[in-house]
Structures are given as structure tokens and as C-alpha cells.
N, C-alpha and C positions, 0 to 999 in steps of 0.2 A: 624728601622724607624716600626711606629705602625703599626699591620694588618690591612687593611679596609676590610668594610664591606660589604659584599651584598647587605645588603637597611638598610634603614632609614626610622624609624616611628615616628612621630608625632602626640604625644596625647596617653597619661595616664591614661585614663580611663578606665571601664573593660576592652573592646573591645581591646582597644590597646593594654595593657600593658601582659591579654595572647594572643594576636596571636603574640607578640613578643616569647613568651616562648615557645611557641607551635613552631616558627619559630628555634629558637635555637636550639627546641629539635630533629627538626629535622635536625640539622647538621650546616645551616645558619649563619654566625654573624652579629648580627644586631646591630644598633647602636641606640637611643634610646636619643628623644627628646618633651621636655613639656616645655609651655612658662612661667609656674611660674617652676624655675630651682628646688626648693627643693623637686617637684615631681620627677625627674629626680635622682637626691640621692639620698631620699629615698629606690626608685626599684631598683636602682643599688646595695645596700647595702641592699636593702630585697630579697623579690624574685629573682633577677635577679642575687644575689650574688653566687657570683661561674663557673657561666655558661659565655658563649660566645656571650656577650650582652655589648657593650659599652653606654656610657653617653654621652652627647652633652650638654654645656653647652648656644650654640646659633645658629642660622642655618647657618654660615659658619663654624663650627668645624661640625656639621652634617654631610654640606654638601663634608667636606675635608678625611670627616670621608671615605665615599665611594667606592668601585672600577666603573671602568666608561663603560658603561654606568651606570650615577648615577638613581636609583631608589628611590624614595622618599616617601613614603606613607602617606596620609593623616587618621587619626581616630580623628576627629574633628565635632563639631559638622553643621548640612546640612547649606547652607544658606552662607550668607555674609564671615562666618571665612572661611571657601574652599576657596572664591574670593581673599581673603585678603593673605592667604597662599601662594596661587600660586605667587601674584605681590611681596609678599617677596621673594620668591626663586627662582622669573625668574633670577636678575640680577648674580645671584650666578652659575648658571648651566650650563651648553654647551647645542650644539647644536647633536640631542639625545638621551639627558638627557630623563628620565620617572617621568611621577608625576603623582602618581595613589589617585583616592580619596575612601575610603576603607569605605565609611557614607550610609545612607539614604538619598541622594540627589534624587532631583524630575530629573525626567531624563530631561526635557529639557534643563536643566543648563547645565547637562552635556554633552548634545550635543554643546552646547555654547563654555562651557571650551574645548571642544574638539578642534574646530575651532580655538576659540584663539590661545591656547597653540601650535598648529600645524600652526601656523601664525608667531611661534618664534622662530620655528626649530628646538622646541622640541613633545613632542610623550606625550597623555594622556590616561590612562584607568581609565574608572569608576567603580565600579565593588560593586555588591551587596555580603555582606557576613552575611550570613544567621548563627545561632544555640546557640546565646546568649553568655553565660557567659562562659558556659563549653563546648560548641562546636568552638569558639575561641582557647581554650587552647587545644580542642585534637583532632577539626577536623572540621572545618564549611564546609559549600556546602558557594562554591564562584563562583559568576558568570560575569564573568567582560566580557566590552567592550569598544570599542573607537580605540585610531590607531591599526591597525591591525600590525602594522610594530613592534610594543611594547611587542607582547605577548612572540611569540620566547625569549623574554628575563626575560621575569614573569611568564614564563609557568614551570621551575620546583621548584621554588619557592611556587606556589597556587599550584601546582597540588602539592607537595611532602608537605606540610602541612594540606593538605583537608581531609575533609572524606575518608573514602574508602566502594566500597560495597563488597557485598560477594567474586569477582570474583575478585577482586584486584582494581576496575577501580577507580580512583577517581573522586569525588562529583565535578568536575569542570573543565571546557571546555570555550573554547573563544561564546562568544555567540553571538558578531555581532558589527558593527560602532558604532558611535557618543554612544547616551544614550542606546543602546540595552539591555547594561547588568543590568543596572539600569532599565530597565523599566523589566527586568525579575521580580527582584529583587520586584518590587513594585508590579507585579503580587500575586506576592509568599507571599506578606505582608497581599493581602487583600482575598487569599484565606486560608490564617491563622487568620484571623477575620473570615469568616463565616465558616471556622474551631469551631475554638473556641466557638463564639455563639450556633452553633446548639448542639455541649456539653452541650453548659449553659440549651438549652432549655430541653435536654432529664432529663439533672437533677432536673431540675424543675416539670417537667412532673410527674415524679418517687419521687423527695419531699414532692408535694401537693396533684397529685393524687391517688399515688398509699400509700403516708404515710411510704415512704421506712426510714427508718435509715441512718448514715453516713455508718456503718458499710453495711451495705445492699448491697446500693451503691456501696460501696470499693468491693465486691463481683461479681457482676455486671461486670464491668471495668473491673477485674483480669482476668474473663472469657472472654470475648469480646477481648480483648487484646492479646489473643492467637487463637485468628479466626480470619477473613478477616477483620477485622476491627485495627489489629494490628496498633499502631503509636506513635508517640513519645506525643502528645498532649492527647489520650487515658491514656496510660503509666500514664504521669503526674499526671490527671485526679482520677484514682484508688491511686498514692499515696498522693496526697492531703485529698481523702475523710478518707482515714486511719490516716491521722496524729488527737493528741488531746494533749488536753493541759490540764493536771489538771483533766484526763478522761473525758473531751468534746471537743467534734470533732472542731478542729483550723476552721473549714468552717465553722462555724455558729458565728463566732465572726468577721467576716471579713465584714467591709460595704460594700452594692451592688452599689456601682457603680463606672464605671469603668472608666478608661483613656485611651487616646490614642497619639500617634503621627503625626499621620498624614497621613502615607502612604495609607489609609485604604480610608481615603477622597480625597489625589489624584485616587488613582483606578477607585474609583466612577467619581468622574468627570473626567478623561480619557474617562473611556466607554462614558459616557455620548456624548463627540464630538467625538468620532467614532462611534455613534450610536450603542452599542452593549448591550443588554441586560442583563449588569451583574446586577438582581436582587438579587440573595441570599445575594452577600458580600455587594450592599447596603442597603440592610435592616440591617445586622449586623452593619454597621457604626451607622446607626440611631439607633439603638439599644442597644447601647454606649450613643451616644447622649440623648435618653429619662432616659438610668441609670443616665445618670448627673445633671439630673432637681428634687434628691430625694425628696428635700426639698416639692417641687408641688405634689411628686406624695403619700405623707402623706398628706397631703391636700385632695385632693383627692378624695385618699383611705378613707376618713371620711364624702365627699359628696356623692357620686360616690358611691352607694352601691346597687344599684339595678343590678342583674347580678347573675349567679346561682353558688351555692357551691359547691367549690369540692367532688367529691364520684364517689366511683369506686365500681360496683357489679359482674364485668366480672372475668375470666380466668385473674389470674394477671400475670404466667411464660408466654400463651399464649401473652398477653399482652407485656412484656416484650421483649419478639422474635419479636413481631413487633414494638417496638421501634427500635430495631438490625437493621432490614430491613429499618428502616424510616431514620434515620443516616446514612445508610450505604450508601440509595439509594442518599441521600441530601450532601452528599460527593462527590458521582460522579459527581452531577448534577453543582455541584462549582467547580471545574477542570473543568470538559464543557465548562461553560460561560469562564471561566479565559484563557482557550486554543482559544475560540474564539476570543477575545478578544486581544494576542498574535496575533495571526493570519491578524486581522487587520492592528495592528497596525505593522508589518512588511510589509503590502500594501503599508501602507500612508508615512510611514518613509524610505522605499527603503531597509529593513533590509532581510537578508539572517539567518530565523532562527530554528535550527534543534529543532523540536519538543520533541523527540526523543531522542533527547543530554538532553533537560532543565529537563525530566522528570527522566533524571541518573541522575542529575546533583541534584535535589530535593531525593534522593532516602538515602542519609545520613547524616547525620552533622547538616540540618536544624527545623526549626519548624513544619513543617507540613510534615516530612519525614514518612511515610507511607507504611506499604508492596503492597499496592494496585498498589504503583505507576511502580513499576516493568511492569505490567498489561498496564500501559500507555506506557510504554516505547516499548512495541510489538506492540501497538496500531500503534504507528506514526511510528515506521518501516515498519510494514506491509505493512501501505500504507501511505507517508509523506504527499500525499493531502486531507487527511483526514479532513472532514467541521467541524464532531462536535463527539464530543468522543460519546457521544449515539450511534451513527451510527456503531461503532465498534462489531463486532457479539461477540465478549466477554463480555460487559458493556451491548451492549442490550438485552444481556440474561441475566445479570447477575439484571437489572433494573427492567423488566422481572420477575422477582421469589421476589422481593421486592416489589409488589403490595400492600400487606399485609399492610406494611407500612403506605397507606393512614388512615389506621383507626387513627390514632398516629395523625394527624391533624383536627379529627374531632373529636376524644374525648376530647385533647385539648382545641377549639375551644367552642364546650359545658360544658363546667366544667370552662369555666371564664380564663382560663391558654393563655397567650401569648404565642404564637411560629412561627415569623413571618418569619424567613431561613430557618423550616421547614416547612412551609405553601409555603414562596415564589419558593421553591423547585420546590411543587407538583403541582404550577400555569406554574412554564416556559415550566417544562412538557409536561403539558395536554397544553402549546399552542403551544409547539414544534411540538408536536404530530398530530393537526388539522389541516383538509387540507381547512378547509374557516372558518376562525374567523370573526368578527362581525365585521372586520375594516369597510367592503362597509358601512357600515350605519355611521360608524365615518366621513366618504371619504365624502359621499350623506352630512351629515352636515357640513361638511367643503365648501361647495359648494354651498349649500345653503346660509351661510352668509357673504360667502367670496367668492365667486365665486372662488373658488382652484382647481376645475373641479376634475374628476374621470377617471381612467379606465373601461373595461366595459369587459366582461368575455364571451360576442360575438364579441368580435374586436380583432386586433393584440396587445400586451406588446405596451408600447411605443407609442399608440395613447387617449389622452385626450379631453375630450366629458365635456360640462356645457351644467346643466339646467335651466331654467328658471322657478323656483319653484315655487315665482307665482306672475309670469304673471308682475311685476312690473319690472324686473330687466334685463332685452332686453339680447344680446346675447353678451355683450365682457366678456372675462373670465379674470381671474387675470394671471400671469404667476406660469408655476409649476416648484415651486422647494423641497427639500432635504435639512435640516440641518442637 
């Protein structure tokens, strides 16, 4: 009788192939299946040759090759393909078997699928997997949620293949019920959007204001990656700036239009629904949208000529230090907003999220891995009820020390260089630390034209008032509500 596999994986694109190889390298037997069966044969006779990996040419063969309870992981495109595969799998699985979605599914879809699959007597896991091709092969960050009873069944595999931090802890733990795993992965991707855009803004300021070459910028990012900014994205930026083709920087050959797969947009949309000021991340999404209208920008550049020409006459070394401070502070603010959003979602959807553990899951393997995630874990371990990361003593002190970074945004604006995410970061910080914002005037405006009422500083919270501003409106007020 043929040896049974520990898990089956459907989908032999980049992430699926590399996860299978990772699993096999950690001692797990895997069965691989792809709708295009030629891919299965090519994989088994190619990268998987000689490894503890079996191939299946049908769903029946795949399911029949698995140990009970059967674990089938879908590494296919999000959306309808996931639902189609669920329907294909259900007739072949038995009570207690587990379907796993390892793609970038939107968390409401995962919430729905968990309930549906559980209604059929099976279990369902929706898990975020981050790290790209290399992470999938060598150790990704894994963020599982869904049917909690399934966690002990997949835990040895997931934690076995996950990235490990210095003390050996795996960058994988149970996140929560329903769509919690995919929600946390969505926030991860939103922070990733913000981190990338912040680095791009710093790059453009270095290039267009300071007139730095790719080699000079490479040296700066190399130095930064050895300090507090140590992170995967700083590291790869360092390497990208050093790469050359025929003696010329490759970066200068790349068209300035950015793509996106939708997770950043989801993050911004959900933030609006939850009422969370996710300003930096949403700006990063809009920056990609603006980059996409390349032809319009080229035409506009020939018409909208009024504006400053970049020129810098200050201390270059000092300004690079200010760039570093601005980037560090903005990254912290981005994480602070992301964690605020997770806290709001936990309340809204009834999830019990462990914020320190989430930071640990992001410490290794994933795209946003960075040195200060260890400090974020400590912050939430010390105070699980921490309302905002900026209020943690360590980060409050760090942000205070980065105030010189303000000059970066001012310099960018005065030189006509767009820096939307750096600007969003400092504006959020200043708004959050301001005791009295001008929303009193906004409320007066709303009451003036729509009788929407307002609260008063000389009356208890929750008591609402209306003013007949014109003398013609009477005393009838609109119902008070929040969206």
C-alpha cells in the first residue's frame, strides 16, 4: 500500500510549488495537484524529483492519498476559484476533514466559507502566508484563522515550515475565529504598501532634491539597514540600487507605474467602514493609482509648469539623518494605525487577537519583517490593552527623538516633490496629539445646513444641541448618528 501524505496542496504556481518543497524539506509528505495535470508531472519530474512528494491527476486521487483527517490546502487565485474548489472537494471529504485557503482571500469571504464548510461537518482554515517566493521556500510568516478545532491538526506542519526568530519561536500562531487570519494578513499587506511608498518617497527626495546617484543611495540604505531601520524592504532597496545593466543602474530603466492586487485597497475600504484613520496606508494606495495614469502625468508635466525647481543648499549629511528620522517615525505611525484597525476589527467581529503574537508572526519570513517588531511585541506584552502604539513609552520616546524629521516633508513640499505618505504620517501624529481640533467648526457647519446637532464643552458628553443659526430654521433637529 502506498504511503499516505500528511497534506495535499492544490495549485502549482510560485507560492504553491515552494510551500510544497518547504513542507517536504521539513519531513512532511505532500501530494501535489493542479487542474492542468501537465504541471503536476513537470513538477514531480523536475523540482520535486527525489523528494517526499507525490503527484495526483485528479481530486479523487489527491483525497485518497491523504491521512485522516485529510488536510487539503488551496494555493489558487482568490475569489470564485476558491468557492469552485470547495464545491469540488466536499463530495470527496469526510466529517472532520480540513480545507485550507492559503491565498490572499478577502476576510468576509473567509468568514462566509468557514460557516458554510462547518455546516457540512468539515473544518475550514483561512490563512495568510507572507514572504513571497523565497519565504514560501525557506520559511514564511503564516497567519491562520477559522475553525479553531482544526488548529492542532495543522499546527505541526504550519509551525514546522514557518520562519523562526532568534530564539527559535515560529512566525506562526493561531490568530482567531472566522476570517481573523485573512484580516491580519490584509492589514500586513496594507502596512507593506505604506512601507514601500515611504521608501519610494525618501528615494525620490534623495534623487531629485539632493541629486544623489544610485550608488550613493545604495550606501545610505546599506548603513540604515545596519541600524534601527533594519528590515527586509530596506535590505532589498539597498540591493536594487546597487544592481546594474551594462554599467547603468537597473532602477533607472524601470517604468514608473505600479501595480496592485487589491489587498491595500481592501485595507483602506475596511478602515473607512470601521471609522479608523488609516491615512498613511490609504495614501500609499492612492499613490499607486496616481502612478498608473502615466500618460496623463506626462501630458500634465508639459502644461502644469508653475512650481518650484528642486534645489538644496543645506547640510546634505544632516538632511540624510533627518530623512532617516522621518522614515523611522512614519513607519512606526503606519504600524500604529494598522494596530488600531486590528483592535477595532476585534471588537466589531468578536475576535480575540493577541497583538504581541501578531508582531512575533511578522518578525520573520514576511515582507514587512523589521527589527522594531520585537519592540512592538514587547509593547503589547507589557500592556495588552495598549490603545495606540504611539502611547507606549519606548515608541513615544523614539518619536520624540525623530522630530527633526519634520523638516523633510517641508523640504519636499517647498521643492515640489510629492511626499504623500510622509505628510500623512506627520499630519496624523500632530492630529492625534492635539487636544482640540477644529471639528467644533465642522459640527457647527453640519448643524447650520442640516440641523445635525452638536455636543458642548460645558455640558455632559452624549447630550446634543441644535442652534437656529438663521432664525428661519425652527427648533427641529435631525437624528444624531455616526457612520
